[in-house]
C-alpha positions as CSV (number, residue, x, y, z in Angstrom):
1,M,8.5,14.1,-20.6
2,G,6.2,10.8,-20.9
3,L,6.8,7.9,-23.5
4,K,5.0,8.7,-26.6
5,L,4.1,6.0,-28.6
6,E,4.7,7.5,-32.1
7,E,8.4,8.5,-31.4
8,N,9.0,4.9,-30.0
9,K,8.8,1.8,-32.3
10,G,10.8,-0.3,-30.2
11,Y,13.4,-3.1,-31.2
12,P,12.4,-5.5,-34.0
13,L,10.9,-8.4,-32.9
14,E,12.7,-10.8,-35.4
15,K,15.9,-9.8,-33.8
16,Q,14.9,-10.4,-30.1
17,F,15.9,-14.1,-29.5
18,R,18.4,-14.3,-27.1
19,S,21.3,-17.2,-26.0
20,W,21.2,-18.7,-22.8
21,R,23.9,-16.7,-21.2
22,D,22.0,-13.5,-22.0
23,I,18.8,-15.0,-20.7
24,A,20.0,-16.4,-17.3
25,K,21.5,-13.4,-15.7
26,E,23.1,-12.7,-12.1
27,P,20.6,-12.8,-9.5
28,I,20.2,-9.8,-7.1
29,S,21.5,-9.8,-3.4
30,K,18.6,-10.9,-0.8
31,L,19.9,-8.3,1.8
32,D,22.1,-5.8,0.0
33,S,19.8,-5.0,-3.1
34,D,16.9,-2.4,-2.4
35,A,13.6,-4.1,-1.6
36,F,11.7,-1.9,-4.3
37,S,14.2,-3.7,-6.7
38,R,12.8,-6.8,-5.6
39,V,9.4,-5.4,-5.9
40,R,9.9,-4.5,-9.5
41,I,11.2,-8.1,-10.4
42,V,8.3,-9.7,-8.7
43,L,5.8,-7.4,-10.3
44,L,7.5,-7.8,-13.9
45,N,7.6,-11.2,-13.6
46,G,3.8,-11.2,-13.0
47,I,3.3,-9.2,-16.0
48,E,5.3,-11.6,-18.3
49,L,3.5,-14.2,-16.9
50,E,0.2,-12.8,-17.9
51,A,1.2,-12.0,-21.3
52,I,2.0,-15.7,-21.9
53,R,-1.3,-16.9,-20.1
54,F,-3.2,-14.6,-22.0
55,S,-1.4,-15.5,-25.5
56,H,-2.3,-19.2,-25.3
57,A,-6.1,-18.3,-24.4
58,C,-5.9,-16.0,-27.4
59,S,-4.2,-18.8,-29.5
60,R,-6.8,-21.3,-28.7
61,M,-9.6,-18.9,-29.8
62,N,-8.0,-17.3,-32.9
63,R,-6.5,-19.4,-35.7
64,D,-5.3,-16.6,-38.1
65,L,-3.5,-15.1,-35.2
66,Q,-1.5,-18.0,-33.7
67,R,1.8,-17.5,-35.6
68,N,2.2,-14.0,-34.5
69,L,1.0,-15.0,-31.0
70,A,3.5,-18.1,-31.0
71,L,6.5,-15.4,-32.0
72,I,6.1,-12.9,-29.4
73,R,5.0,-15.6,-26.9
74,R,8.6,-17.2,-27.3
75,V,10.3,-13.7,-26.5
76,E,7.8,-13.2,-23.8
77,Q,8.9,-16.3,-22.2
78,Q,12.8,-15.7,-22.4
79,Q,11.9,-12.4,-20.7
80,A,10.2,-13.6,-18.2
81,T,13.0,-16.4,-17.5
82,T,15.6,-13.5,-17.1
83,I,13.5,-11.7,-14.8
84,N,12.6,-14.3,-12.4
85,W,15.8,-15.7,-12.6
86,L,16.8,-12.1,-10.9
87,L,15.8,-13.6,-7.5
88,P,18.5,-14.9,-5.4
89,A,19.1,-18.7,-4.6
90,D,19.2,-18.0,-1.0
91,Q,15.9,-16.3,-0.8
92,S,13.6,-19.0,0.9
93,P,9.6,-19.5,-0.3
94,L,8.7,-17.8,2.5
95,E,11.1,-14.9,2.2
96,T,9.9,-14.5,-1.3
97,T,6.0,-14.8,-0.1
98,I,6.6,-11.7,1.8
99,A,8.2,-9.9,-1.4
100,Y,5.1,-10.6,-3.1
101,E,2.9,-9.2,-0.4
102,Q,5.0,-6.3,-0.5
103,V,4.4,-5.9,-3.9
104,A,0.7,-6.3,-3.5
105,I,0.6,-3.6,-0.8
106,E,2.9,-1.1,-2.2
107,V,2.0,-1.1,-6.1
108,T,-1.9,-1.7,-5.3
109,A,-1.6,1.3,-3.0
110,A,0.1,3.4,-5.7
111,I,-2.3,2.4,-8.5
112,A,-5.4,3.3,-6.1
113,Q,-4.0,6.9,-5.8
114,Q,-3.7,7.3,-9.4
115,E,-6.5,5.6,-10.7
116,P,-9.3,8.3,-12.3
117,N,-12.3,6.0,-11.8
118,A,-13.5,6.2,-8.1
119,Y,-15.4,2.8,-8.3
120,L,-12.2,1.1,-9.6
121,A,-9.8,3.0,-7.1
122,Q,-12.3,1.6,-4.3
123,A,-11.6,-1.9,-5.6
124,Y,-7.9,-1.8,-5.3
125,R,-8.1,0.0,-1.8
126,F,-10.6,-2.8,-0.7
127,G,-8.0,-5.6,-2.1
128,L,-4.9,-3.7,-0.7
129,L,-6.2,-4.2,3.1
130,E,-6.5,-7.8,2.5
131,D,-2.9,-8.2,1.0
132,F,-2.1,-5.9,4.2
133,D,-3.3,-8.9,6.5
134,H,-1.7,-11.3,4.5
135,M,1.4,-9.8,5.1
136,Y,0.9,-9.9,8.6
137,R,0.0,-13.6,8.8
138,Y,3.0,-14.6,6.6
139,S,5.2,-12.6,8.9
140,A,3.9,-14.5,11.8
141,L,4.5,-17.9,10.0
142,M,8.1,-16.7,9.5
143,D,8.9,-16.1,13.1
144,R,7.5,-19.5,13.9
145,L,9.1,-21.5,11.2
146,E,12.5,-19.6,10.4
147,G,13.0,-17.5,13.7
148,K,13.2,-14.6,11.3
149,D,12.2,-10.5,11.2
150,A,10.3,-10.4,7.9
151,N,11.3,-6.6,8.0
152,N,14.9,-8.1,6.8
153,I,13.2,-8.2,3.4
154,L,10.8,-5.5,3.6
155,Q,13.4,-3.1,4.5
156,S,11.3,-0.9,6.6
157,Y,9.3,0.5,3.6
158,T,6.0,-1.5,4.8
159,D,4.5,-1.8,8.0
160,I,3.6,-5.3,9.4
161,L,0.1,-4.7,10.9
162,P,-3.1,-6.8,10.8
163,G,-5.5,-5.4,8.0
164,R,-9.2,-6.5,7.2
165,P,-8.7,-9.8,9.0
166,T,-8.1,-13.0,6.6
167,M,-10.8,-15.1,8.7
168,V,-13.6,-12.6,7.4
169,E,-12.1,-11.9,3.6
170,H,-13.9,-15.2,2.5
171,R,-16.9,-14.0,0.5
172,H,-19.2,-16.2,-2.0
173,P,-17.7,-15.9,-5.3
174,F,-20.7,-13.7,-6.6
175,D,-19.6,-11.2,-4.0
176,D,-16.2,-11.1,-5.8
177,L,-17.4,-9.9,-9.4
178,R,-17.4,-6.2,-10.1
179,T,-18.9,-3.5,-12.4
180,P,-16.3,-3.3,-15.4
181,Y,-15.1,-0.1,-16.7
182,D,-16.6,0.9,-20.1
183,R,-14.3,0.1,-23.0
184,K,-15.6,3.1,-25.0
185,H,-15.2,5.8,-22.4
186,A,-12.8,4.5,-19.7
187,D,-9.4,6.3,-19.7
188,P,-6.3,4.4,-21.0
189,I,-4.7,4.3,-17.6
190,T,-7.9,2.8,-16.1
191,K,-7.3,0.2,-18.7
192,L,-3.9,-0.5,-17.8
193,N,-4.1,-0.1,-14.2
194,A,-6.7,-3.0,-14.1
195,L,-4.6,-5.4,-16.2
196,M,-1.4,-4.5,-14.1
197,I,-3.0,-5.6,-10.8
198,M,-4.6,-8.5,-12.2
199,S,-1.3,-9.7,-13.6
200,A,0.5,-9.3,-10.2
201,E,-2.4,-11.1,-8.5
202,F,-2.7,-14.0,-10.6
203,Q,1.1,-14.7,-10.0
204,T,0.6,-14.5,-6.1
205,H,-2.1,-17.0,-6.5
206,D,-0.2,-19.1,-8.7
207,Y,2.7,-19.1,-6.6
208,Y,1.0,-20.0,-3.4
209,M,-0.4,-23.0,-5.0
210,N,2.7,-24.0,-6.1
211,V,4.8,-23.7,-3.0
212,G,2.0,-24.5,-0.2
213,P,2.4,-28.1,-0.7
214,L,6.6,-27.9,-0.1
215,F,5.8,-27.3,3.6
216,A,6.1,-29.7,6.3
217,D,4.5,-27.7,8.7
218,P,0.8,-28.5,9.2
219,L,-0.1,-25.0,10.0
220,A,1.8,-23.6,6.9
221,R,0.3,-25.6,4.7
222,A,-3.1,-24.5,5.8
223,L,-2.3,-21.0,5.8
224,Y,-1.2,-20.9,2.0
225,A,-4.5,-22.8,1.5
226,E,-6.3,-20.2,3.2
227,I,-4.7,-17.3,1.6
228,A,-4.5,-19.0,-2.1
229,S,-8.1,-19.0,-1.7
230,I,-8.4,-15.2,-0.9
231,E,-6.0,-14.7,-3.9
232,E,-8.3,-16.4,-6.3
233,Q,-11.0,-14.1,-4.8
234,H,-8.7,-10.8,-6.0
235,V,-7.9,-12.4,-9.1
236,T,-11.7,-12.9,-9.9
237,Q,-12.2,-9.1,-8.8
238,Y,-9.5,-7.5,-10.7
239,E,-10.4,-9.4,-14.1
240,S,-13.6,-8.6,-13.7
241,L,-12.8,-4.8,-13.8
242,S,-12.1,-5.0,-17.7
243,D,-14.8,-4.5,-20.1
244,P,-15.5,-8.1,-21.1
245,E,-16.9,-6.7,-24.6
246,E,-13.3,-5.7,-25.5
247,T,-12.5,-7.8,-28.8
248,W,-9.3,-10.3,-28.5
249,M,-7.4,-7.9,-30.5
250,E,-8.5,-5.0,-28.1
251,K,-7.4,-7.2,-25.2
252,W,-4.1,-8.2,-26.8
253,M,-3.2,-4.6,-27.6
254,L,-4.1,-3.3,-24.1
255,H,-1.9,-6.4,-22.7
256,E,1.0,-5.2,-25.1
257,A,0.8,-1.3,-23.6
258,M,0.6,-2.7,-20.5
259,E,3.8,-4.3,-20.5
260,V,5.4,-1.2,-22.2
261,Y,4.1,1.3,-19.2
262,S,4.9,-1.5,-16.4
263,Y,8.5,-1.4,-17.8
264,Y,8.9,2.1,-18.3
265,S,7.6,2.6,-14.7
266,C,10.3,0.3,-13.3
267,V,13.0,1.9,-15.5
268,E,12.0,5.0,-14.5
269,S,12.6,4.5,-10.6
270,E,15.2,1.8,-11.0
271,S,18.2,2.9,-9.0
272,D,20.7,-0.3,-9.8
273,P,22.4,-0.1,-13.2
274,R,22.8,-3.1,-14.0
275,L,18.9,-3.8,-13.5
276,K,17.9,-0.7,-15.1
277,A,20.0,-1.7,-18.4
278,I,18.0,-4.9,-18.4
279,G,14.9,-3.2,-17.9
280,E,15.4,-0.5,-20.9
281,N,16.2,-3.5,-23.2
282,F,12.9,-5.3,-22.6
283,L,11.3,-1.6,-22.6
284,D,12.6,-1.4,-26.3
285,F,11.4,-5.3,-26.8
286,E,7.7,-4.4,-25.4
287,L,7.7,-1.5,-27.8
288,G,8.5,-3.7,-30.8
289,H,5.8,-6.0,-29.8
290,L,3.4,-3.1,-29.4
291,Q,3.8,-2.3,-32.9
292,V,3.2,-5.6,-34.2
293,V,-0.1,-5.9,-32.4
294,M,-0.9,-2.5,-33.6
295,D,-0.4,-3.0,-37.2
296,L,-2.5,-6.3,-36.7
297,F,-5.3,-4.3,-35.1
298,K,-5.2,-2.0,-38.4
299,K,-5.4,-4.7,-40.7
300,I,-7.8,-7.2,-38.7
301,E,-10.2,-4.5,-37.2
302,R,-9.7,-1.7,-39.4
303,R,-9.4,0.9,-37.0
304,D,-7.0,3.3,-35.5
305,P,-4.8,2.0,-32.6
306,M,-4.7,5.4,-31.2
307,E,-8.7,5.0,-30.5
308,I,-7.7,2.7,-27.8
309,L,-4.1,3.7,-26.7
310,P,-2.7,6.7,-25.1
311,T,-0.7,9.2,-27.6
312,Q,1.5,9.5,-24.4
313,F,2.0,7.2,-21.4
314,P,1.1,8.9,-18.4
315,K,3.5,9.3,-15.3
316,P,5.3,6.2,-14.1
317,V,3.8,4.2,-11.2
318,S,5.5,5.4,-7.8
319,F,7.6,2.8,-6.5
320,A,8.1,3.9,-3.2
321,S,6.6,3.3,0.6
322,Q,2.7,4.0,0.8
323,R,2.9,3.8,4.4
324,E,0.6,6.9,5.1
325,F,-1.9,6.1,2.5
326,V,-2.0,2.4,3.7
327,R,-2.6,3.6,7.3
328,H,-5.3,6.0,6.4
329,T,-7.2,3.4,4.3
330,L,-7.0,1.0,7.0
331,A,-8.2,3.4,9.5
332,Q,-11.3,4.1,7.0
333,E,-12.1,1.1,5.5
334,V,-11.2,-1.9,7.1
335,N,-14.9,-3.1,7.9
336,M,-16.0,-3.2,4.5
337,S,-17.2,-6.0,2.5
338,A,-19.0,-6.4,-0.8
339,D,-22.5,-7.3,-1.8
340,G,-22.3,-8.6,-5.6
341,P,-20.5,-5.2,-7.2
342,L,-21.4,-3.1,-4.2
343,F,-18.9,-2.3,-1.5
344,I,-20.5,-2.5,1.9
345,D,-20.0,-2.2,5.6
346,R,-19.4,-6.0,7.0
347,K,-22.6,-5.8,9.1
348,Q,-24.8,-5.7,5.8
349,E,-23.3,-9.0,4.4
350,N,-25.6,-11.1,2.5
351,D,-26.8,-14.7,3.5
352,R,-24.5,-16.5,1.1
353,T,-21.4,-15.0,1.9
354,L,-22.0,-15.7,5.7
355,L,-22.9,-19.3,4.9
356,Y,-19.9,-19.7,2.7
357,R,-17.7,-18.3,5.1
358,Q,-19.1,-20.3,8.0
359,E,-18.2,-23.5,5.8
360,V,-14.8,-22.8,4.8
361,N,-14.1,-21.7,8.6
362,A,-15.9,-24.8,10.1
363,S,-12.5,-26.0,11.4
364,G,-10.8,-22.9,12.5
365,S,-9.2,-20.1,10.3
366,P,-5.3,-21.2,9.8
367,S,-4.5,-17.2,9.4
368,E,-6.1,-16.6,13.3
369,Q,-4.3,-19.9,14.5
370,V,-0.7,-18.5,13.2
371,A,-1.1,-15.1,14.5
372,S,-2.4,-16.1,17.9
373,E,-0.2,-14.3,20.6
374,Y,1.7,-12.7,17.8
375,R,2.7,-9.1,17.5
376,W,5.5,-7.9,15.4
377,A,8.8,-6.5,17.1
378,P,11.8,-5.9,15.5
379,G,14.3,-8.8,16.0
380,T,13.8,-12.6,15.7
381,E,12.4,-15.0,17.7
382,L,15.6,-15.7,19.0
383,T,16.3,-12.4,20.0
384,Q,13.4,-11.9,21.7
385,K,13.6,-15.1,23.7
386,R,17.0,-13.8,24.8
387,I,15.6,-10.6,26.0
388,A,13.0,-12.3,27.6
389,M,15.4,-14.3,29.8
């Protein structure tokens, strides 16, 4: 039975503030917790950060909404703190990076398979193969800097193999803009999917921009710079999938609905009772936020929110290994590129992208350098050296 909006009003907004003890929870175990628990944590943090980001932008443009936005945004900030603080202190920035890429691969693959719009599904598969390659490059960096096997974080759910080479992912900005869905005819799940993936990618971009300068190794710094640039391309792609003709109220309501759907999906698949309870609590919070925004939508736009929202949320996102789908996509679409909104074979790329790529790779590609002579194998660098001796 799916989640029905009319039957789930959520927890009253005015009762949602919490104490610091309730906000800062005990973290998960880096190695003992299931990797998909970490996937859900990273995804939900990205979604909460997007809610805050959108709220601030909306507030700057809509004086009459500022009080309601500020109230909900403060709760969202507390939720984001709880979620992000679930990550363990002994998880290095590079290990967190591996976790971020696992989210990008597994969640994007799951969304691509449930997306009813063929063009948007293609866009998700396109970005998926690039994140898949990022995983491989960062795994090589982990082996180089920490002598660790990235599979300790991935727990064998996700392959460590080259995807579409990062070196050729660099495209002119015009070639990362896509054709948006039509807000009047698109399926509600199409709108929620686009917001969810964009939120996850935006978080990844910002994380790489923040942690990249913390590395002393010159190649590590250069690799984070290169892949952060691709993540900006991904944010450009995914945000352009949403119809820019949607009103501020439409977009706000869709953001809240996407948060509800995300928490609902995570709760349905979470095996850790403690994390499940946190998710259930925040799901009630988000349902309360959505009710507030639905009431504002009725008042301001004088329209029925159910013109925009699904009466019942679709089945939850599948948090499970998408290995076979990823492998099939890799075999079929690794050589694709883009020309404006069109997906093309890389042999057909236009001059503006070729020139842009030549400029950014003029001194070489860090992603190629880090993976030189690297091939993933179980075990750490130290184990491999002992075997070689």
